[in-house]
C-alpha positions as CSV (number, residue, x, y, z in Angstrom):
1,X,100.2,117.7,81.6
2,X,98.1,118.0,84.7
3,X,96.9,115.3,87.1
4,X,94.1,116.2,89.3
5,X,94.2,114.1,92.5
6,X,92.5,113.4,95.8
7,X,93.3,111.2,98.7
8,X,91.6,108.1,97.2
9,X,93.7,108.0,94.0
10,X,96.8,110.0,95.0
11,X,99.0,107.0,95.9
12,X,98.1,105.1,92.8
13,X,98.9,108.2,90.6
14,X,102.2,108.7,92.4
15,X,103.1,105.0,91.9
16,X,102.2,105.3,88.2
17,X,104.6,108.1,87.9
18,X,107.3,106.2,89.8
19,X,106.7,102.9,88.0
20,X,109.7,103.4,85.7
21,X,112.1,103.8,88.6
22,X,113.6,101.1,90.8
23,X,112.3,99.2,92.7
24,X,108.9,100.0,91.3
25,X,109.9,99.1,87.8
26,X,110.1,95.4,89.0
27,X,106.4,95.4,90.0
28,X,103.5,94.4,87.9
29,X,100.3,96.4,87.7
30,X,98.5,94.5,90.4
31,X,101.5,94.7,92.7
32,X,101.5,98.5,92.3
33,X,97.8,98.6,93.0
34,X,98.1,96.6,96.2
35,X,101.1,98.8,97.3
36,X,99.0,101.9,96.6
37,X,96.2,100.6,98.8
38,X,98.8,99.8,101.5
39,X,100.1,103.4,101.3
40,X,96.6,104.7,101.6
41,X,96.0,102.7,104.8
42,X,99.5,103.7,106.1
43,X,98.6,107.4,105.5
44,X,95.4,106.9,107.6
45,X,97.6,106.3,110.6
46,X,96.8,102.6,111.1
47,X,99.1,101.2,113.7
48,X,99.3,97.7,112.3
49,X,99.4,97.8,108.5
50,X,98.7,94.2,107.8
51,X,96.1,93.6,110.5
52,X,93.3,91.2,109.3
53,X,90.8,94.0,108.8
54,X,93.2,95.9,106.5
55,X,94.0,92.8,104.6
56,X,90.3,92.2,104.0
57,X,89.8,95.8,103.0
58,X,92.5,95.6,100.3
59,X,91.2,92.3,98.9
60,X,87.7,93.7,98.8
61,X,88.6,97.2,97.4
62,X,90.7,95.7,94.6
63,X,88.4,92.7,94.1
64,X,91.2,90.2,94.2
65,X,91.5,86.8,95.9
66,X,93.2,86.3,99.2
67,X,95.7,84.0,97.6
68,X,96.7,86.7,95.0
69,X,97.0,89.2,97.8
70,X,99.4,86.9,99.7
71,X,101.4,86.4,96.5
72,X,101.7,90.1,96.0
73,X,102.8,90.6,99.7
74,X,105.5,88.0,99.0
75,X,106.7,89.9,96.0
76,X,106.7,93.2,97.9
77,X,108.8,91.6,100.7
78,X,111.3,90.2,98.1
79,X,111.8,93.6,96.6
80,X,112.3,95.0,100.2
81,X,109.3,97.4,99.8
82,X,107.7,95.6,102.8
83,X,109.9,94.7,105.8
84,X,108.4,92.9,108.8
85,X,104.8,93.6,107.6
86,X,105.4,97.3,107.4
87,X,106.3,99.6,104.5
88,X,110.1,100.2,104.3
89,X,110.5,103.8,105.5
90,X,112.4,104.8,102.4
91,X,109.4,103.9,100.2
92,X,106.7,105.7,102.2
93,X,104.9,108.3,100.1
94,X,103.1,110.9,102.2
95,X,99.9,112.6,101.3
96,X,100.4,116.2,102.5
97,X,97.5,118.1,100.9
98,X,95.4,118.2,97.8
99,X,97.4,119.4,94.8
100,X,97.9,118.8,91.1
101,X,100.9,117.1,89.6
102,X,102.0,119.4,86.8
103,X,104.7,118.8,84.1
104,X,105.9,121.5,81.8
105,X,108.2,121.4,78.7
């Protein structure tokens, strides 16, 4: 099975693959989507992850309400994926280069 990827969808694909492992197995689809967008912003080198401009960007890109976004942030904090408005370092996924995920039997 091959997954072609690029920087726009990489983090969402990685989270899809990790969604059966803790703590990601506790997250719903929308929570994984928001976390994927936060990883994308983090990868861009943004100093303050949850700056108002970045919050608005996630809400707009995912077409969700600000209230839903706040609820998702609360869930990410409860699962310790977000700590002090930043991604917990042990859950940071880095985008190193373009590549394909490949699985073989």
